[in-house]
C-alpha positions as CSV (number, residue, x, y, z in Angstrom):
1,M,0.0,0.0,0.0
2,P,1.6,3.3,-1.0
3,L,0.5,5.1,2.2
4,I,1.1,2.2,4.6
5,E,4.3,0.2,4.2
6,D,4.0,-3.6,4.4
7,A,6.4,-3.9,7.3
8,V,4.4,-1.5,9.4
9,M,1.0,-3.2,8.5
10,N,2.4,-6.6,9.2
11,K,3.4,-5.7,12.8
12,L,1.4,-2.9,14.4
13,L,1.8,-4.5,17.8
14,A,4.3,-5.2,20.6
15,A,5.2,-7.6,23.4
16,G,7.0,-7.1,26.7
17,F,8.2,-8.6,29.9
18,V,6.6,-8.6,33.4
19,L,9.0,-7.2,36.0
20,A,10.0,-9.9,38.5
21,L,12.9,-8.7,40.5
22,A,13.5,-12.1,42.2
23,L,14.2,-13.8,38.9
24,P,17.4,-13.8,36.8
25,A,17.2,-12.2,33.4
26,C,16.7,-15.4,31.5
27,A,13.8,-16.7,33.7
28,L,12.3,-13.2,33.6
29,A,12.0,-13.2,29.8
30,Q,10.7,-16.7,29.8
31,S,7.8,-16.0,32.2
32,S,6.9,-12.5,31.2
33,L,6.8,-12.5,27.4
34,N,4.3,-15.4,27.3
35,G,0.8,-14.0,26.5
36,T,-1.3,-11.9,24.2
37,W,-0.7,-8.2,23.7
38,K,-2.8,-5.5,22.0
39,T,-1.6,-2.2,20.6
40,D,-3.2,1.0,21.7
41,V,-4.0,2.7,18.4
42,S,-3.9,6.2,20.0
43,S,-0.3,5.6,21.0
44,M,1.0,5.0,17.4
45,K,3.4,7.7,16.2
46,G,5.2,7.7,12.9
47,S,8.2,9.7,11.7
48,G,10.7,9.7,8.9
49,K,10.5,10.0,5.1
50,P,7.1,11.5,4.0
51,V,4.9,10.0,1.3
52,V,5.0,11.8,-2.0
53,I,2.1,11.4,-4.5
54,S,1.8,12.6,-8.0
55,L,-1.6,12.5,-9.8
56,K,-1.9,14.6,-13.0
57,D,-2.8,14.1,-16.6
58,G,-4.0,10.5,-16.0
59,V,-0.8,9.3,-14.4
60,Y,-0.4,8.3,-10.8
61,A,3.0,7.9,-9.0
62,N,4.3,7.6,-5.4
63,N,7.6,7.1,-3.7
64,A,6.9,3.6,-2.3
65,H,9.8,1.1,-2.2
66,P,10.3,0.6,-5.1
67,P,8.5,3.6,-6.6
68,I,5.2,3.1,-8.4
69,K,4.1,4.9,-11.6
70,V,1.0,3.8,-13.6
71,K,-1.8,5.2,-15.6
72,A,-4.7,6.3,-13.4
73,D,-7.3,4.7,-15.7
74,G,-8.8,2.1,-13.2
75,E,-7.2,-0.8,-15.1
76,D,-4.7,-3.3,-13.6
77,H,-1.1,-2.4,-14.3
78,A,1.8,-4.7,-13.5
79,V,4.4,-3.6,-10.9
80,T,7.5,-5.3,-9.7
81,G,9.5,-5.4,-6.4
82,H,6.4,-5.5,-4.1
83,P,6.1,-9.0,-2.5
84,G,2.5,-8.4,-1.4
85,F,1.0,-7.5,-4.8
86,D,1.9,-7.6,-8.5
87,T,-0.7,-5.3,-10.1
88,I,-2.3,-2.0,-9.0
89,A,-5.3,-0.2,-10.4
90,V,-5.8,3.5,-9.7
91,A,-9.0,5.3,-10.4
92,V,-9.7,9.0,-10.0
93,V,-12.9,9.4,-7.9
94,N,-13.0,13.2,-8.2
95,D,-10.7,16.2,-8.0
96,H,-9.6,15.5,-4.4
97,S,-9.7,11.7,-4.1
98,F,-8.7,8.4,-5.8
99,K,-9.2,4.7,-5.3
100,E,-6.6,1.9,-5.6
101,T,-6.9,-1.8,-5.9
102,E,-3.9,-4.1,-5.4
103,K,-3.9,-7.8,-6.6
104,K,-1.6,-10.8,-6.2
105,A,-1.9,-13.4,-8.9
106,G,-5.2,-12.0,-9.9
107,K,-6.7,-12.0,-6.4
108,V,-7.6,-8.7,-4.7
109,V,-5.5,-8.3,-1.6
110,T,-6.0,-4.6,-0.7
111,T,-8.4,-1.8,-1.6
112,G,-8.1,1.8,-0.4
113,T,-9.5,5.2,-1.0
114,F,-7.5,8.4,-0.3
115,S,-9.5,11.6,0.2
116,V,-8.4,15.1,1.0
117,A,-10.2,17.4,3.4
118,P,-11.9,20.5,2.1
119,D,-9.2,22.7,3.5
120,G,-6.5,20.6,1.7
121,K,-4.4,20.3,4.8
122,S,-5.1,16.7,5.7
123,G,-6.1,13.5,4.1
124,T,-7.6,10.1,5.0
125,Y,-6.7,6.7,3.6
126,Q,-9.4,4.1,4.3
127,F,-8.3,0.6,3.5
128,T,-9.3,-3.1,3.5
129,D,-6.6,-5.7,3.5
130,T,-7.8,-9.3,2.8
131,S,-4.4,-10.8,2.1
132,G,-4.1,-12.6,5.5
133,A,-6.1,-15.2,7.4
134,A,-8.3,-12.4,8.9
135,P,-9.3,-9.3,7.1
136,V,-8.0,-5.9,8.3
137,T,-9.8,-2.6,7.9
138,G,-8.7,0.8,9.1
139,K,-7.9,4.5,8.5
140,L,-4.7,6.4,8.3
141,M,-4.8,10.2,8.7
142,V,-2.0,12.2,7.2
143,Q,-1.0,15.9,7.2
144,R,0.1,17.9,4.1
145,V,3.7,19.0,3.9
146,A,3.6,20.4,0.4
147,K,1.2,20.6,-2.6
148,G,1.5,18.9,-5.9
149,V,2.5,20.6,-9.1
150,P,-0.1,23.0,-10.5
151,G,-3.0,21.3,-12.3
152,S,-2.7,18.1,-10.1
153,N,-5.5,16.3,-8.2
154,A,-5.7,17.7,-4.7
155,A,-4.5,14.3,-3.5
156,A,-1.1,15.0,-5.0
157,G,1.7,16.4,-2.8
158,T,3.9,15.5,0.1
159,W,2.2,13.9,3.2
160,K,3.5,13.0,6.7
161,F,2.0,10.6,9.2
162,G,-0.8,11.9,11.4
163,H,-2.5,9.0,13.2
164,Y,-4.3,5.7,12.7
165,G,-8.0,5.1,13.5
166,D,-10.5,2.2,13.6
167,I,-8.0,-0.5,12.9
168,S,-9.3,-4.1,13.1
169,A,-8.3,-6.0,16.3
170,S,-6.8,-8.7,14.1
171,A,-4.0,-6.3,13.1
172,L,-3.4,-5.1,16.7
173,T,-3.0,-8.3,18.7
174,A,-0.3,-10.9,18.9
175,T,0.8,-13.8,21.0
176,Y,4.4,-14.5,22.1
177,K,5.7,-17.5,23.9
178,I,9.2,-18.3,25.2
179,D,10.2,-21.8,26.1
180,G,13.9,-22.0,27.1
181,D,15.8,-20.2,24.3
182,T,13.0,-20.6,21.8
183,V,10.6,-17.7,21.1
184,S,7.4,-18.1,19.1
185,F,5.2,-15.3,17.6
186,S,1.7,-15.5,16.0
187,D,-1.2,-13.2,15.2
188,P,-4.8,-13.5,13.9
189,T,-3.8,-12.6,10.3
190,G,-1.7,-15.8,10.1
191,D,1.8,-14.3,10.5
192,S,4.1,-16.4,12.7
193,Y,7.6,-17.5,13.4
194,T,9.6,-19.8,15.8
195,A,13.2,-18.9,16.4
196,N,16.1,-19.5,18.7
197,I,17.1,-16.4,20.7
198,N,20.5,-15.2,19.5
199,G,20.3,-17.9,16.8
200,K,20.1,-17.8,13.0
201,A,17.4,-16.2,11.0
202,V,14.4,-18.4,10.4
203,P,11.4,-18.1,7.9
204,F,8.7,-15.6,8.8
205,K,5.4,-17.2,7.8
206,Q,2.9,-14.6,6.4
207,G,-0.8,-15.3,6.4
208,S,-0.9,-13.8,2.9
209,G,1.3,-16.7,1.6
210,V,4.1,-14.4,0.6
211,T,7.5,-16.1,1.1
212,G,11.1,-14.9,1.3
213,T,11.1,-13.1,4.6
214,T,13.2,-14.3,7.5
215,V,13.7,-13.0,11.1
216,S,16.4,-13.4,13.7
217,V,15.8,-12.6,17.4
218,E,18.2,-11.5,20.1
219,R,17.9,-10.1,23.6
220,D,18.0,-6.3,23.9
221,G,19.2,-5.5,27.4
222,H,17.8,-7.4,30.4
223,N,14.1,-7.0,29.5
224,G,13.8,-6.6,25.8
225,L,13.9,-8.3,22.4
226,R,15.2,-7.2,19.0
227,E,13.7,-8.8,15.9
228,T,15.7,-8.2,12.7
229,Y,13.9,-8.9,9.4
230,Y,15.4,-9.8,6.1
231,R,14.1,-10.4,2.6
232,N,16.1,-12.6,0.2
233,G,19.1,-12.0,2.5
234,K,18.8,-8.2,2.7
235,K,18.0,-6.5,6.0
236,T,14.7,-4.7,5.7
237,G,13.6,-3.8,9.2
238,V,14.3,-3.9,12.9
239,D,11.7,-4.2,15.7
240,V,12.7,-3.4,19.3
241,I,10.5,-4.4,22.2
242,E,10.8,-2.7,25.7
243,V,8.7,-3.3,28.8
244,A,7.4,-0.8,31.2
245,A,8.4,-1.0,34.9
246,D,4.9,-2.3,35.9
247,G,5.0,-5.1,33.3
248,H,1.5,-4.3,32.0
249,S,2.6,-2.4,28.9
250,A,5.4,-2.5,26.4
251,K,6.9,-0.1,23.9
252,F,7.3,-1.3,20.3
253,T,9.5,0.5,17.8
254,N,9.5,-0.5,14.2
255,H,12.3,0.7,11.9
256,D,11.4,0.1,8.3
257,L,14.8,0.4,6.6
258,E,13.4,0.3,3.0
259,S,10.9,3.2,3.4
260,G,13.0,5.2,5.9
261,R,10.2,5.4,8.3
262,T,9.8,4.6,12.0
263,M,6.7,3.6,14.0
264,V,6.4,3.7,17.8
265,A,3.5,2.3,19.7
266,V,2.5,1.0,23.1
267,A,0.8,-2.4,23.6
268,D,-1.1,-3.6,26.7
269,K,-1.0,-7.2,28.0
270,Q,-4.4,-8.8,27.7
């Protein structure tokens, strides 16, 4: 999705460790990470490289990774380098909004509509992602940094992250379990992995069926984990998990190395 990077949508959630001062660090991690966590949408804050959209004279483009440029004629157009989809169709709705449809092997995986507010200063991206085991719907609100070139659709321009809203619970919850030096992760959309802490990278199974992503896990201090993601051997992102002193919440930081963006959120233990 041009406005929401895959790495961010795949992991909007966090996990943490319950504080137990009587236990050594290893036992602490083993007992506290186990459980289900849910991200507080209001806590999600994004920063880094803004989204740049061009929409003029029937042509749509954005600075996704890799960049996308297709005719805005509502027809499917092939794109490469995006594991989650291989075609995109962009249709202009009116002078301040457009709709996009992404497909993988002919199957619709994501639909979204981007609309600009009357004052032109903000925009809302409403999306539905059906690529995983459970559908995800939500909204992303963005703020304008700069306008598009003269004669462009009002949706064109440079946009920075504002906040998310109304995201499906399936995209916000996850379960972690540590057994000895083995950590397992799973979520309702079908994403999962099982890895040895401080061991080699292992396959990251995606509910969408996309393959090629691996993850390695290591301890981060006495009460944290660091997940490093790779695609076809290239490092693409790093997630850092930190626990609050009370053990009831955890801070999750996602560094998307391909898009140049960072997402920070707080998750609560369920």
